[in-house]
C-alpha positions in Angstrom: 11.0 3.4 -31.9 13.8 4.9 -29.7 12.9 6.7 -26.5 14.2 9.9 -27.8 12.1 9.8 -30.9 9.0 8.8 -28.9 9.5 11.8 -26.6 10.0 14.1 -29.6 6.9 12.8 -31.2 5.0 13.2 -28.0 5.8 16.9 -27.7 5.1 17.5 -31.4 1.6 16.0 -31.1 1.0 17.8 -27.8 2.0 21.2 -29.4 -0.4 20.5 -32.2 -3.3 20.3 -29.7 -2.7 23.9 -28.9 -3.7 24.9 -32.4 -7.2 26.6 -32.5 -8.7 24.2 -35.0 -7.9 21.1 -32.9 -11.0 20.1 -30.9 -11.5 18.1 -27.6 -12.5 14.8 -29.2 -9.6 14.9 -31.7 -7.1 15.6 -28.9 -8.5 12.7 -26.7 -8.5 10.3 -29.6 -4.9 11.4 -30.5 -3.8 10.8 -26.9 -5.4 7.3 -26.7 -3.9 6.2 -30.1 -0.5 7.6 -29.2 -0.5 5.6 -26.0 -1.7 2.4 -27.5 0.4 2.5 -30.7 3.6 4.5 -29.8 3.5 4.3 -26.0 3.4 7.0 -23.4 7.1 7.9 -22.6 6.3 9.2 -19.1 2.9 8.1 -17.8 3.5 9.3 -14.2 4.6 12.8 -15.4 1.7 13.2 -17.9 -0.7 12.3 -15.1 0.7 15.1 -12.9 0.7 17.5 -15.8 -2.8 16.8 -16.8 -4.1 17.3 -13.3 -2.3 20.6 -12.9 -3.3 21.9 -16.3 -6.9 20.8 -15.8 -7.2 22.8 -12.6 -5.5 25.8 -14.1 -7.9 25.7 -17.0 -10.9 25.4 -14.8 -9.8 28.5 -13.0 -9.4 30.3 -16.3 -12.9 29.4 -17.3 -14.1 31.3 -14.3 -13.1 34.5 -16.0 -15.9 34.0 -18.5 -18.7 34.0 -15.9 -20.1 36.6 -13.5 -20.1 35.7 -9.8 -23.9 36.1 -9.8 -24.2 33.4 -12.5 -21.9 31.0 -10.6 -23.9 31.4 -7.3 -27.3 31.2 -9.1 -26.4 28.0 -11.0 -24.6 26.5 -8.1 -27.5 27.1 -5.7 -30.2 25.8 -8.1 -28.3 22.7 -9.0 -27.5 21.8 -5.3 -30.7 19.9 -4.7 -30.3 17.8 -7.9 -26.7 17.1 -6.9 -27.6 15.9 -3.4 -30.4 13.7 -4.7 -28.3 12.4 -7.5 -25.4 11.5 -5.2 -27.7 9.6 -2.8 -29.4 7.6 -5.5 -26.2 6.8 -7.3 -24.5 5.5 -4.1 -27.6 3.4 -3.3 -27.8 2.0 -6.9 -24.0 1.4 -6.9 -24.2 -0.6 -3.7 -27.0 -2.8 -5.1 -25.2 -3.3 -8.5 -22.0 -4.1 -6.6 -23.7 -7.0 -4.9 -25.2 -8.3 -8.1 -21.8 -8.0 -9.9 -19.9 -9.5 -7.0 -17.7 -6.4 -6.3 -18.9 -5.6 -2.8 -16.4 -3.9 -0.4 -14.0 -1.1 -1.0 -13.9 -1.7 -4.8 -17.7 -1.3 -5.2 -17.7 1.8 -2.9 -14.9 3.5 -4.9 -16.7 2.8 -8.3 -20.0 4.1 -6.9 -18.4 7.2 -5.2 -16.4 8.0 -8.3 -19.6 7.8 -10.4 -21.6 9.8 -7.9 -19.4 12.8 -7.5 -16.1 13.5 -9.3 -14.4 10.4 -10.7 -10.7 10.1 -9.9 -10.7 12.9 -7.3 -13.5 11.3 -5.3 -11.9 7.9 -5.5 -8.5 9.2 -4.3 -10.3 11.0 -1.4 -12.4 8.0 -0.3 -9.8 5.2 -0.8 -8.0 5.7 2.6 -11.3 5.9 4.5 -12.5 2.5 3.2 -9.0 1.1 3.5 -8.9 0.2 -0.2 -5.9 -1.8 -1.4 -3.7 -0.5 -4.2 -5.1 -2.9 -6.8 -8.7 -1.9 -5.8 -7.8 1.8 -6.3 -6.2 1.0 -9.6 -9.1 -1.0 -10.9 -11.7 1.6 -9.8 -9.7 4.4 -11.4 -9.2 2.4 -14.6 -12.9 1.7 -14.8 -13.9 5.3 -14.3 -11.3 6.5 -16.6 -12.4 4.2 -19.4 -16.0 5.5 -19.0 -14.8 9.1 -19.0 -13.2 8.6 -22.4 -16.5 7.0 -23.7 -18.5 9.9 -22.3 -16.3 12.5 -24.0 -17.2 11.0 -27.4 -20.8 9.7 -26.8 -22.4 12.6 -24.9 -22.0 15.3 -27.7 -23.2 12.7 -30.2 -26.3 11.9 -28.1 -27.0 15.6 -27.4 -26.9 16.4 -31.1 -29.1 13.4 -32.0 -31.7 14.4 -29.4 -31.4 18.1 -30.4 -30.7 19.3 -26.9 -30.1 23.0 -26.5 -26.9 24.1 -24.8 -28.5 24.7 -21.5 -29.9 21.1 -21.4 -26.7 19.6 -22.5 -24.6 21.5 -20.0 -26.8 20.5 -17.2 -26.8 16.9 -18.3 -23.0 16.8 -18.7 -22.4 18.4 -15.3 -24.7 16.0 -13.5 -24.0 12.7 -15.3 -20.3 12.6 -16.4 -17.7 11.5 -13.9 -14.5 13.6 -14.0 -14.3 17.4 -14.4 -12.0 16.9 -17.4 -14.6 14.9 -19.3 -17.4 17.3 -18.3 -15.6 20.3 -19.7 -14.3 18.4 -22.7 -17.8 17.2 -23.7 -19.4 20.5 -23.0 -16.8 22.5 -24.9 -17.5 20.4 -28.0 -21.2 21.4 -27.7 -20.8 25.1 -27.2 -19.7 28.0 -24.9 -23.0 28.2 -23.0 -23.0 24.5 -22.4 -19.4 24.7 -21.2 -20.1 27.5 -18.7 -23.1 25.8 -17.2 -21.6 22.3 -17.1 -18.4 23.5 -15.4 -20.4 25.4 -12.7 -22.7 22.4 -12.0 -19.8 20.0 -12.0 -17.8 22.1 -9.5 -20.9 22.2 -7.3 -20.9 18.4 -7.3 -17.2 18.3 -6.5 -17.7 20.3 -3.3 -19.6 17.3 -1.9 -16.4 15.2 -1.8 -15.6 16.8 1.6 -18.8 16.1 3.5 -19.2 12.6 2.0 -15.6 11.6 2.9 -16.1 13.1 6.4 -19.4 11.2 6.8 -17.8 8.0 5.7 -14.8 8.6 8.0 -17.2 9.0 11.0 -19.0 5.8 10.1 -15.8 3.9 9.6 -14.2 5.6 12.6 -11.3 6.7 10.4 -9.0 9.7 11.0 -8.8 10.5 7.3 -9.2 14.2 6.6 -10.8 15.6 3.4 -8.9 18.3 1.6 -10.8 21.3 0.1 -10.2 21.4 -3.7 -8.5 24.8 -4.1 -9.1 25.1 -7.8 -12.8 25.5 -7.1 -12.1 28.5 -5.0 -9.9 29.8 -7.8 -12.8 29.4 -10.2 -15.1 31.4 -8.0 -12.4 34.0 -7.4 -11.9 34.4 -11.2 -15.7 35.0 -11.6 -15.5 37.5 -8.8 -12.7 39.5 -10.6 -14.7 39.6 -13.8 -17.7 40.9 -11.8 -15.7 43.5 -9.9 -13.6 44.7 -12.9 -15.9 44.6 -16.0 -13.8 47.2 -17.7 -11.1 44.5 -18.2 -13.5 42.3 -20.1 -11.1 42.0 -23.1 -8.4 40.6 -20.8 -10.8 38.1 -19.2 -11.9 37.0 -22.7 -8.4 36.3 -23.7 -7.8 34.2 -20.5 -11.0 32.2 -21.2 -9.8 31.5 -24.7 -6.4 30.3 -23.4 -8.2 28.1 -20.8 -10.4 26.5 -23.4 -7.5 25.6 -25.7 -5.4 24.4 -22.7 -8.3 22.0 -22.0 -7.7 20.5 -25.4 -4.1 19.8 -24.5 -5.3 18.4 -21.2 -7.5 15.9 -22.9 -4.6 14.7 -25.1 -2.5 14.1 -21.9 -5.5 12.3 -20.3 -5.8 10.1 -23.4 -2.2 9.1 -23.1 -3.0 7.7 -19.7 -5.1 5.0 -21.2 -2.3 2.5 -21.5 -2.4 -1.2 -22.1 -1.7 -1.8 -18.5 -4.7 0.2 -17.5 -7.0 -1.7 -19.8 -5.7 -5.0 -18.4 -6.5 -3.9 -14.9 -10.2 -3.4 -15.7 -11.9 -6.7 -14.9 -15.2 -7.8 -16.2 -17.2 -7.4 -13.0 -16.0 -4.0 -12.0 -16.5 -2.8 -15.5 -20.0 -4.2 -15.6 -20.9 -2.4 -12.4 -19.4 0.8 -13.6 -21.0 0.7 -17.1 -24.5 -0.2 -15.8 -24.4 2.4 -13.0 -23.2 5.0 -15.5 -25.9 4.2 -18.0 -28.6 4.3 -15.3 -27.4 7.7 -14.0 -27.0 9.2 -17.5 -30.3 7.9 -18.8 -32.3 8.9 -15.7 -30.7 12.4 -15.6 -31.3 12.9 -19.3 -35.0 11.8 -19.0 -35.5 14.2 -16.0 -34.1 17.1 -18.0 -36.0 16.4 -21.2 -39.3 16.0 -19.4 -38.8 19.1 -17.3 -38.5 17.2 -14.0 -35.1 19.0 -13.7 -35.9 22.5 -15.1 -33.4 24.7 -16.9 -31.1 26.6 -14.6 
């Protein structure tokens, strides 16, 4: 297929993802199949577009929540977030030794699993002086598991008859990237989406203190950047709280944000190229899969048994 036809087909499929009856799982599958069969015509650009669109969509979702809800959920989930991050990093270090992936690669996989996938890996990589191939492998490992989570979490949630509150909490605490969290939660329901997004963004805030702590231990001058889209999410919730009379407008913005997330998942799916799959080695993938399964299973068990109560 010529490059011109490939680009045209890419935009046609992308535009189709904006239709209201196209769901997150369908868009992700379409993106992956497009990349593996047709080929992504501009992988670098789609990576930038997906990141920008995801952040804008997360801000848009903030218009669907009151500021009080954001603060309540964020505050109550903070303790579970801190404990979960600490235990995940410890388990990741142990699994890294067992899998033979100690060093920066093991740290990046563990940190990406503990907090926020690719964003956490990108922030931590300079601190641990990771090489470009180590960054690529850790990102590819986490990205592959993100795609799996998007498809598996809603299926498991339905099989276990989780309510939306339970599923939203589970997704926010156990899935790597924000994109996969909102994708999986949006497939489960609006209440799950609102809760999962807030819990996930609370987790993402810990990128800064963790990177700063690691920089002090490693005596590095790396500085952590505050994720501005999180501030935008809170600001959007504040506007809805301060101006409730504009609720119809806020609802429209939320609807647009939800559908733009579907397009985002298509773009993310197109990033799973053959080159990415080749970079994922057996040992890093083994560490990432086992760590992810441990975190997911332990979190789910704690939620179902009431050890982690509903927020």
